[in-house]
C-alpha positions in Angstrom: 22.8 -24.3 -20.0 23.4 -21.2 -19.9 23.7 -19.5 -16.6 20.9 -17.2 -15.8 21.7 -13.4 -14.4 20.6 -11.1 -12.8 22.1 -7.2 -14.3 19.7 -4.7 -12.6 17.7 -3.5 -9.8 14.8 -1.2 -9.2 13.0 -0.9 -5.8 10.2 1.6 -4.3 9.7 -0.2 -0.7 7.9 1.4 2.6 11.8 2.3 2.8 12.0 4.7 -0.2 12.7 3.8 -3.7 16.3 2.4 -4.8 17.6 -1.0 -3.0 19.8 0.8 -1.1 17.7 2.2 1.3 16.3 -0.9 1.9 19.6 -2.7 2.4 20.4 -0.2 4.6 17.3 -0.5 6.7 17.1 -4.4 6.9 21.1 -4.1 8.2 20.1 -2.1 10.9 17.4 -3.7 11.7 15.0 -0.6 11.5 11.4 -1.1 11.0 9.6 0.8 8.8 5.7 -0.8 9.9 3.5 2.1 11.0 0.0 2.7 11.7 -2.0 3.3 8.0 -3.3 6.6 7.2 -4.2 5.8 3.5 -7.7 5.7 4.8 -10.2 5.3 8.6 -7.8 1.6 9.6 -9.1 1.8 12.7 -12.6 -0.7 12.3 -9.9 -2.9 11.0 -8.6 -6.0 12.5 -4.7 -4.8 12.0 -4.3 -1.0 11.4 -1.1 -1.3 10.5 1.2 -1.7 7.2 4.0 -1.1 5.3 3.4 2.5 3.3 5.5 3.3 0.7 6.4 7.2 0.6 6.1 7.8 -3.1 4.1 10.6 -5.4 3.3 9.0 -8.9 2.8 12.4 -9.5 6.5 13.3 -8.9 8.3 10.9 -11.4 5.0 9.7 -13.7 3.0 12.1 -16.5 -0.1 13.3 -14.7 -1.5 11.6 -17.4 -0.5 8.5 -17.2 -1.7 9.1 -13.4 -4.2 9.5 -13.7 -5.9 6.3 -16.0 -3.5 4.0 -14.3 -3.5 2.5 -10.8 -0.8 2.8 -7.4 0.5 -0.6 -8.4 1.3 0.0 -11.8 3.3 3.3 -10.7 4.8 1.7 -8.2 5.7 -1.0 -11.1 6.6 0.8 -14.0 8.9 3.0 -11.8 11.0 -0.1 -9.9 11.6 -1.2 -13.4 12.4 2.3 -14.9 15.2 2.2 -11.7 16.7 -1.7 -12.8 17.0 -0.8 -16.8 18.9 2.0 -15.7 20.8 -0.4 -13.2 21.9 -2.5 -15.5 22.9 0.4 -18.4 19.6 -1.0 -21.0 17.5 0.4 -23.5 14.9 -1.8 -25.1 15.3 -1.1 -28.7 18.9 -0.3 -28.9 21.2 -2.4 -26.6 18.8 -5.3 -27.0 15.9 -5.5 -29.4 12.3 -4.7 -28.3 11.5 -8.3 -30.0 13.8 -10.2 -27.6 12.7 -8.8 -24.4 10.0 -10.2 -22.0 8.0 -8.7 -19.1 7.3 -11.3 -16.0 5.2 -9.4 -13.1 3.6 -11.1 -9.4 0.8 -9.3 -8.4 -1.8 -11.1 -6.0 -5.1 -8.1 -5.4 -4.9 -6.3 -8.3 -5.4 -2.2 -8.4 -8.4 -2.0 -6.1 -7.6 2.1 -5.1 -8.3 2.7 -8.5 -11.3 0.4 -8.3 -12.9 1.2 -5.4 -13.0 4.8 -6.3 -14.9 4.2 -9.8 -17.2 2.3 -8.1 -18.2 4.7 -5.3 -19.1 6.9 -8.6 -21.1 3.5 -10.3 -23.3 3.5 -6.9 -23.4 7.7 -6.5 -23.1 9.2 -10.2 -24.2 6.5 -12.5 -22.5 4.9 -15.3 -21.8 8.0 -16.8 -19.5 8.9 -13.8 -17.0 6.0 -14.3 -13.8 6.2 -15.7 -13.5 4.9 -18.5 -10.2 3.1 -17.7 -11.9 1.4 -14.7 -11.5 -2.1 -16.7 -7.8 -1.6 -18.3 -6.6 -0.2 -14.7 -8.0 -2.9 -11.7 -7.0 -6.3 -13.1 -3.7 -8.1 -12.4 -2.1 -7.7 -15.8 -2.1 -3.8 -15.7 1.6 -2.7 -14.4 2.7 -5.8 -17.5 1.0 -4.0 -20.1 2.3 -0.6 -19.0 5.4 -1.9 -18.3 5.7 -3.0 -21.6 4.0 -0.1 -23.3 6.1 2.2 -21.3 9.1 0.5 -22.5 8.3 -0.9 -26.2 8.8 -4.5 -24.8 7.9 -6.3 -28.2 8.6 -10.4 -26.7 7.1 -13.1 -24.0 4.6 -11.0 -21.0 2.6 -12.1 -18.5 1.8 -12.0 -14.9 1.9 -14.4 -12.6 -1.5 -15.1 -10.1 0.0 -17.3 -7.6 -1.3 -15.7 -4.2 2.4 -14.6 -2.0 4.1 -16.6 -4.1 3.4 -14.5 -7.7 6.5 -13.0 -7.1 8.9 -15.4 -7.3 6.7 -17.7 -9.8 7.9 -14.4 -12.2 11.2 -15.1 -11.7 11.2 -18.4 -12.6 9.3 -17.5 -16.0 11.5 -15.2 -16.3 15.0 -17.7 -16.2 12.6 -20.4 -18.0 11.9 -17.6 -20.7 15.6 -17.2 -21.3 16.9 -20.7 -21.0 14.5 -21.6 -23.8 15.7 -18.6 -26.0 12.9 -16.8 -26.2 14.2 -13.8 -25.3 17.6 -12.0 -24.3 16.4 -10.5 -21.7 13.2 -10.1 -19.1 11.9 -7.9 -16.4 10.7 -9.7 -14.2 9.8 -8.9 -10.4 6.2 -8.7 -8.9 4.2 -5.3 -7.2 1.5 -4.8 -4.8 -0.9 -1.4 -3.7 -3.0 -3.4 -1.1 -3.6 0.0 0.5 -7.4 0.7 0.2 -10.4 -0.5 1.8 -11.2 -3.5 -0.1 -7.7 -4.3 -0.7 -7.3 -4.0 3.2 -11.0 -5.9 3.8 -9.6 -9.2 1.2 -5.9 -9.7 3.3 -8.2 -9.5 6.8 -10.4 -12.0 5.5 -7.5 -14.9 4.4 -7.1 -15.4 7.9 -3.1 -14.8 7.0 -2.9 -10.3 8.9 -1.6 -9.7 11.7 -4.4 -8.3 14.5 -3.8 -5.0 17.0 -3.1 -6.6 19.9 -3.6 -4.5 23.5 0.0 -2.0 24.0 1.9 -3.4 20.7 3.4 -1.0 18.6 2.9 -1.0 15.0 6.1 -2.4 14.4 6.2 -5.0 16.9 3.2 -6.7 15.1 4.8 -8.7 12.5 6.7 -11.7 14.7 8.2 -14.5 12.0 9.7 -17.0 14.1 8.5 -16.0 17.6 6.0 -17.4 19.8 4.5 -14.6 19.9 3.3 -14.9 16.4 -0.2 -13.7 15.2 0.3 -13.3 10.7 1.2 -11.1 8.5 1.7 -7.4 8.4 1.4 -6.7 4.6 3.1 -3.7 2.5 2.9 -2.0 -0.8 5.7 -1.5 -2.9 7.7 -3.1 -6.1 10.9 -5.1 -6.9 12.2 -6.2 -10.0 15.1 -7.1 -11.8 16.6 -7.4 -14.7 17.7 -11.2 -15.7 19.8 -12.5 -18.9 22.1 -15.0 -19.5 25.8 -14.8 -18.7 26.8 -14.8 -22.4 25.2 -12.3 -23.1 25.5 -9.7 -20.2 29.1 -10.9 -20.5 29.1 -9.6 -24.0 27.8 -5.9 -23.4 30.3 -5.6 -20.3 27.3 -5.9 -17.6 27.8 -5.5 -14.3 26.3 -8.6 -12.4 25.0 -8.7 -9.4 24.3 -12.3 -9.1 22.5 -15.4 -10.2 19.3 -16.8 -10.0 21.1 -20.9 -9.9 18.8 -22.9 -9.2 15.0 -23.2 -8.4 11.6 -25.6 -7.8 8.3 -25.1 -7.6 5.7 -27.7 -5.8 1.6 -28.0 -5.2 0.5 -28.8 -1.9 -3.2 -29.4 -3.3 -3.6 -30.0 0.7 -6.6 -27.5 1.7 -7.6 -24.0 0.2 -7.2 -21.8 3.2 -4.2 -23.9 4.3 -0.6 -23.0 3.2 1.0 -26.4 3.3 0.5 -29.9 4.4 0.9 -30.5 8.1 4.7 -32.3 7.0 6.3 -29.9 4.7 7.1 -32.9 2.9 5.9 -31.1 -0.6 7.6 -27.5 0.5 10.5 -29.2 1.7 11.0 -31.3 -1.6 10.8 -27.7 -3.5 13.9 -26.6 -1.4 15.8 -29.8 -2.3 15.1 -30.1 -6.0 16.4 -25.9 -6.1 19.3 -26.7 -4.1 20.2 -29.2 -6.0 19.4 -27.4 -9.7 22.2 -24.9 -8.4 24.5 -28.0 -8.7 25.2 -27.8 -4.7 24.6 -29.4 -2.1 22.7 -28.0 1.5 25.6 -27.0 3.0 26.6 -24.9 0.3 23.7 -22.4 1.8 25.2 -19.9 3.6 21.9 -18.3 4.4 18.2 -19.1 4.5 15.5 -16.4 3.4 12.6 -17.5 4.6 8.8 -17.5 3.9 8.4 -16.3 7.3 4.5 -14.9 7.3 4.0 -14.5 11.3 1.5 -17.4 11.1 1.7 -20.0 13.6 0.5 -22.9 11.2 2.9 -21.6 8.4 5.8 -20.8 10.4 5.9 -24.2 12.3 5.7 -25.8 8.9 8.1 -23.7 7.6 10.7 -25.0 9.6 9.5 -28.6 9.0 9.8 -28.0 5.9 13.7 -27.1 6.3 14.4 -30.4 8.3 12.5 -32.6 5.7 14.9 -31.4 3.1 18.1 -30.8 4.3 17.8 -33.4 7.5 21.3 -32.4 10.0 22.4 -29.6 7.8 20.1 -27.0 8.7 22.0 -26.7 12.1 24.5 -24.3 10.2 22.1 -23.0 8.1 21.8 -19.3 8.8 17.6 -18.5 8.8 16.2 -15.2 8.3 12.9 -12.9 7.6 14.3 -9.3 7.0 10.7 -8.9 6.1 9.3 -8.6 9.1 10.6 -4.7 9.0 9.1 -3.3 6.4 6.1 -5.7 5.7 5.1 -8.3 3.4 4.8 -7.5 0.1 2.9 -10.1 -1.3 3.5 -10.3 -4.8 7.0 -8.2 -4.4 7.8 -10.4 -1.4 10.3 -13.3 -3.2 11.7 -10.2 -5.5 12.3 -8.2 -2.7 14.2 -11.4 -0.8 16.4 -12.3 -4.0 17.5 -8.6 -4.0 18.3 -8.6 -0.5 19.9 -11.6 -0.6 22.1 -10.5 -3.6 23.4 -7.6 -1.3 23.8 -9.9 2.0 26.2 -12.4 0.3 28.6 -9.0 -1.5 28.6 -7.5 1.9 29.2 -10.8 3.9 26.3 -9.6 6.4 23.2 -11.6 7.4 20.5 -9.1 8.0 18.0 -9.7 11.8 14.6 -11.1 11.5 13.2 -8.2 13.7 10.8 -8.5 16.8 12.2 -12.4 17.0 12.7 -12.2 21.0 11.3 -15.9 21.8 11.4 -18.3 19.2 8.3 -20.4 19.1 8.1 -23.8 20.3 9.0 -26.4 17.4 10.9 -24.0 15.3 14.2 -25.7 15.8 16.2 -23.4 13.4 19.5 -21.0 13.3 17.6 -17.9 13.6 19.2 -15.0 13.2 17.9 -12.2 15.6 18.9 -9.2 17.7 21.5 -8.0 15.0 22.6 -8.4 12.0 25.6 -10.8 12.3 29.0 -10.7 10.1 29.0 -13.6 9.0 32.0 -12.8 6.1 30.9 -13.8 2.0 28.7 -17.0 1.1 28.4 -17.9 -1.9 24.4 -19.3 -2.5 21.5 -17.8 -0.3 18.1 -20.0 -0.2 14.9 -17.6 -1.2 11.3 -19.8 0.2 7.9 -18.5 -0.8 4.3 -20.0 -0.5 0.9 -19.1 -1.2 -2.2 -20.4 0.2 -3.0 -23.8 -1.4 0.0 -25.0 -0.8 1.6 -22.8 -3.7 5.3 -23.5 -3.1 8.8 -21.7 -4.5 12.0 -21.9 -3.9 14.8 -20.2 -5.6 18.6 -20.6 -5.1 21.0 -17.3 -5.6 24.1 -17.5 -6.6 26.4 -14.4 -5.8 
């Protein structure tokens, strides 16, 4: 069966535009989480976030910006970067009908929606933008990427809580293997920094809470004894994915391969992520590794979900032990997202991109704010400084969502 390779990567994150600034930050252990200045967040449980310094009108037409939400702006620009990195133009290097788009998103575009809803209640229906219906819903980035790039092939949006971006990458790989497309633009995007969007995250029970003298950049503490939830961020990460023979035929530079994957669902409780033993998540981990044709001993690093929610951190540790047993002792685990924030729909694509760079450079980024591992978490956690480990060939990326939606990816260098 044909290998699925990654030939382009584009990103807009709290670290800046492109993957390079993101990699430089995580390698150095720098934090990009700050107090929220996009709106008045003083009344919220968490007033810190990863905010992207991205002015849409510097990169996109004013007309386009006016009729779309910020999450679409981020997605379209990251997609343009990914295609540029891959050296591809839709309709020239690959047929529009043979190009697909797969997007992961959780919240939709509430910055636009909230603004127009205010107009509805203050000015009446005629004060509302005619683009309200098309700007906010989660599939808006998918549609606008297709329009921007002239894509005519399969296109889907996956809404699976924080596993949405991982589902998009799996959907792209399946589409390529089934011969439905020759190239797929796949990734995830989130722009949660609006009053209502932020409230949704707060009421989910997953967000960190501002605590006393703890500084904003110290709030996200995955696997740490002081863990108290995620600090979320805005951003978009997109990958260009192709079959290996297609990429090689055009002389493409290959960043790496999506070598294995699996998805499972716990079906445990709507507002809890996994059942208490981690068994079902562990099965997804184990199956993803098996489908990559390797064993646990071949996995040089785990880019964990690492939400910082205590029961999620502990059960993720249980799942790794369930999947790999004693082989976990030599399996480094890291959560670099604690330095820039959980990107929700964009989290798994970001981890995939970072794992490819880490394998290429032979450096494992550390987990910021991990000072004292929480009780019950018996893992080789990368903390303090980045670990110079020499190159390795396989990394496991773990992603999960509420209700026990699990998606695990194996990246090959």
